[in-house]
N, C-alpha and C positions, 0 to 999 in steps of 0.2 A: 504494500500500500504506500502511495506517495501523496505528499501534500496533507491537507487537513480534510478529513472525510467524516461525515456523520456516521456514528456507530450503526451497523446494520440493524441491530435490535436495541431499541432504547432500554434503559434499565428495567428489569423485570418488575420493579415495584412501582415505577411511575412512568409517565409519558414525556418527561422532560428531555431536553437535548443533551446527549453525551458526545463529546468530540474527543477523538484520540489523535495526538500528534505522534506520528510513527517514530520508531526507534531508528529508522534509516536516516541517512543524510538527505535532507529535503531541499530540492530546488523548486521553488514555487513559481509557476507561470504567472506573469503579470498581465494586466489588461492590454498593455502595450505589445507584449508578445503575441497575444491573440490577434490584435489589430494588424500587426505586420504580417503574420502568417495568412490571414484571411484577405489581405489587400484592402482594408477599410480603415477608417479613422477610429481613434479610441472613443470618440463621442458616439459613433455608430454602434460600437460594441456595448457601450453604456446604455444606449437606448434599447438594444435587444435584451439586455439583462433586466431592464425595467419594463419590458413588454410594451414598448411604444409601438402603436399600430401604424406609424408612418413609414416603417421599414418594410421593404418588399419581402415576400416569402422566400424568394431565391436568395437574397442576401442573408436573411435570417437563418435559413437552413445551412448555408455555407459557414457562417460564423459559429453556429451551434456545433457543427461537425468539428471545426478546429478546436473549440473549447473542450470537446470530449477527447480529442487526440492529445491535447496538451495537459489533460487532467486539471484544467483550470476550474477553480471553485470561486464563484462570484463572492467578492469580499464584503459580505453583509456586515462583518465586524467593523470594517473601515467606515461604512456608512453610519453605523451606530455610534462610532467614535467621533463623528462630526460634532457631537455635543460633548466631546471629551469624556465619554462614559462607555466603557465596555459592557457587554452583556454576558460576560463569562467569569467564572471562578476556576482556578486551576488546581488540580491535585497532582503534585509532582511524584514521579516514581523513578526507579532505576530498573528498567526492563531486563538488564543483564543479571540482576540479582534474582535468579529464577526461584530460589527457595522462598524468599520473602514475597515475591510477586504471586506465587501459586498458593500461598498460605490463605486459608479461609478467613483468617483474621483481617487481611487486607480488604477483602470484598465486603465484609460486614462494616468496616470503617467507612468504605466508599459509599455503601448504602445509606449510612447515617448522614454523611456529608451531602449526598445527592438529594435526600429528603428535604433538607433545609434549603438547598439551592433551588429545588423545584418550587417550593413555596414562595420564592422570590421572583419566579418567572425568569430565571437565568439558566444558562447552560454550564455544564461542568466539562472542563477540558482535562483530559488525562495526558500529561506531558512527560515524556522521558527526558530526564536531565542530560542524557548522553547525546541527545539529538543536536545536530548543527543545522542552521538555516542560513544559506549563503555565507558560510564560514563564520556565523555569529552564534554565540551560545544561546540556547533556548531561553535562559533566564533573561539575558539582555534583550532578546527579541520580544519577549512578553512585556518587560518593563518599559523599555524605550519606545516600543510601538504602541503602548497603552492598550494592549490587546486583552487584558484581564484586569478585574478589579482587585484581585488578591490571590495569594498562593497558600495552599496547605501542603505541608510536606512531612514525611515520616522522619523521626529522629535519626534513623540510620543513614539518611542523606545529608544531614546537617554537617557543615564544615564551618570553621571560623571565617574563611574567605567568603563563603556564600552569605553568611549572616551579616558580615560587614558590608557587602555589596547591597543587600536588601535594606539595611539600616541607612546606608549612605543616601539611597534614593527615597527614604521615608516611605517605603512601599509596604502595604499591609500584608503580613504573613503570620501564620500560626503553625506550630509544630505539634504533631501528635506523637506522644511518647516523650518522656523527660529527656532533653538533650544534654549531652556531656560537653558543655562549652561554657566559656566565661562571658561571652557576649550577651547583652540583654535580649531575651527571647520571650514571646508569649507562647505558652504551651499547655496542653491538656494530656493527662495520663491517667491510667488506672492506678489506684492506691496499692501498689505492689507490696509495700512494707506492711500495710494493714492485712493483706492477704496472707503473707508469711506468718504473721502472728495468729491469725484466725485458724490456719491449718494446724499449728501446734496445739492451740487450745481445744480444738475439736478432737484431736487425737487423745489428749489428756482426759477429756470427758468420756471417751470411749474405753478408757482403761489402759492406754499405752503409756509407757514411761521412758523408754530408751529410743528416742526419736532421731533419725538420721535426716540429712538434707543433701540431695544431689542436684546439681545444676549445670547449665551451660556456663560459658566463660563469664566470670564476674567482672570482666572488662565492660560488659554490657550493663547499662544503668539499671535496667529492670531486674536483672539477676542479682545485682548488688543490693537493691532495695528489698527483694524477696528474702535474701540472706539476712539482712538487718532485721526484718520482721520475724524470721525464725529465731534469731538471738533474743529479740524482745519477748517472744512467746515463751521461750525456755525460762527467762528471768521471771516473768510474771507468774509462771506455773511452779516456780521453785525447783526447776530441774537444772542439773549441771550441764555446762557446755562441754562436749567431748570432741576434740580435734579429729579423732579417727572416724567420727560419724559424718564428717563433712567432706564431700568430694565435688570436684568440678571437672567438666570435660566438654564434649559436644552435645548436640540436641537430638541425635539420631537414636533409633531403637537399639542399635548395637552399642551405643555409648551407655545407655541405661542398663543394658544387659551386663556389660563389663564392670561398671561401677557397682552394681548390686552384688555381683560375684565377689568383689573386694570386701564389701560389708559382710557378706555371709561367711567369709573365712576368718573373721575376727573371733577371738576367744569368747568375747561377750558380744554377740551380734545384736543389732538393734531389733526392736519389736515393731517398729513402724518407720516409714520413710516418706519424705516429702519430695516430689519431683517438680521441677520448674517448667516442664514441658510434657504435653500429653503423649506425644510420639515416643519420647524417651521412656515414659512410664510403661509402655507396652513391653519394652525390653526388661524392665524391672520385674514385671509380672512373670515373664518367661523364665528369668533366672531363679526366682523363688519357687516356681512350680517345677523346674528341672531338679531342684533339691528335694522334691517330694514334700514340700511344705505348703501350708494352706494360707490363702489370703481370703478373709482377714484374720482367721483364728490365730495363726502363728505370727504373721506380720501384716500390719495395716499399711495401705498405700493411699496417699493423697496426691493429686496432680493439679497443676494450674491449667486453665483454659477449658471451658465447658463446651468443647466441640463434639460433634457426633461420635468421634472415636471413643469418648468416655463411656457412652451408653453401649457401644458395641464390644467393648473389652470384656474379657472373661477373667474375673467377675467385673461387672460395671464399676467404673471408677468414681470415687468421691472426688470432687473437684473444688478448687477455688474459682468461682464463677466470676469472670471479668466481662462487663457489659461493653463490648467493643462497638456495638451499634451506637450506644450513647456517647462513646468516645468520638465517633464521627460527628454526631449531632452537636456536641459541645464545641468541637473544633470549628465547625462551620459558624455556629452562633458567635463564637469569640472573634472570628475573622470579620463578620459583618459589623460587630461593635467597633473594631479597628477601622473599618472602611468608613463608617459613619462618624467616627471621632478619632482621627489619626493621633491626637495628642493624649488619648486615654492612658492611664497608668498601666504599668506592666501587669499582666495577668497570668496566673498559674492556677490550674484547676485539677483536682484529684477526684476520680470517680470511685465510689465505695465498692468493695468486693463482698461476696457472701459465699458461704459453704453450701454446695449442692451435694447432699449425702446420698451415697449409693452403697452397694454391697461390699466394696473393698475396705470399708472401715466398720461395717455393721457386724460386730462380733456376736456369736451365738453362745459363747461361754463366759 
């Protein structure tokens, strides 16, 4: 796909316009390109775009054919911007980050954002930050061309350089996920620290007392915050922190399997484990079951992220439920506050978590 094209199927929840800016290098055909190729003036092309009846059918058909061949999209954005106001909001992505882009988390956040955008009668642009347009970065293209009212981006994309550029232009933007940077940023995130604490306290109520914690890299802010919540929960419950019960690695099923095997080989193995990722937790379950042990009677398991995999696991997983749809809604609402009042004070918002109990912690003894 080249250029800016409307999504073939609008969002399954609403009928608003979603536009994708391709991950390919884009060379946009201009109205002048169309005019030159068709052998007419740019004003003639403009009249055809605006369905002016004064143009002959022969000329109209010739110009429309050229427009199709050049993949030219009439720049309704530019016309809307004659009043210095775009009719789009942009969700930034990195399409090269396949793991994040394919995560159900992303699409629930997008659904939340799009719901708010729809209510404002605007379009949502999905823009790959790796895209170049006429050798210009997509960020500069959006800002300098006034093609969007504001940008929402995931914390995984945030760099000091990007934030400085956005702040330099006083351009409205919001980050979803707490960013790991020193620059002033408006952001929304799930209260991961609260979730870690809730997981410990739930396990204690279920009768567990030797609680382990395994996570992806704690270089990630959300993993650090979940770990801090785990420490808070131990302290509030009067349990000792044990270094050997805390492991970090990757987020894959194999990572969970390997880390759980390490815990199972301890002289005093834990009787419960908190996993910071639902896919990782599937490996944890497999490791426990390979040892002939029972979940939840021998070892309880709690995972973050209440995705369908939690219900499909054997046994179904107790989870720390994070409302990622609300994450998108609040991100969009925060952005519109900035658009309406660019001088508003810095905002940070945390969305509460809650425990969704299932069989993996429901002891029968």
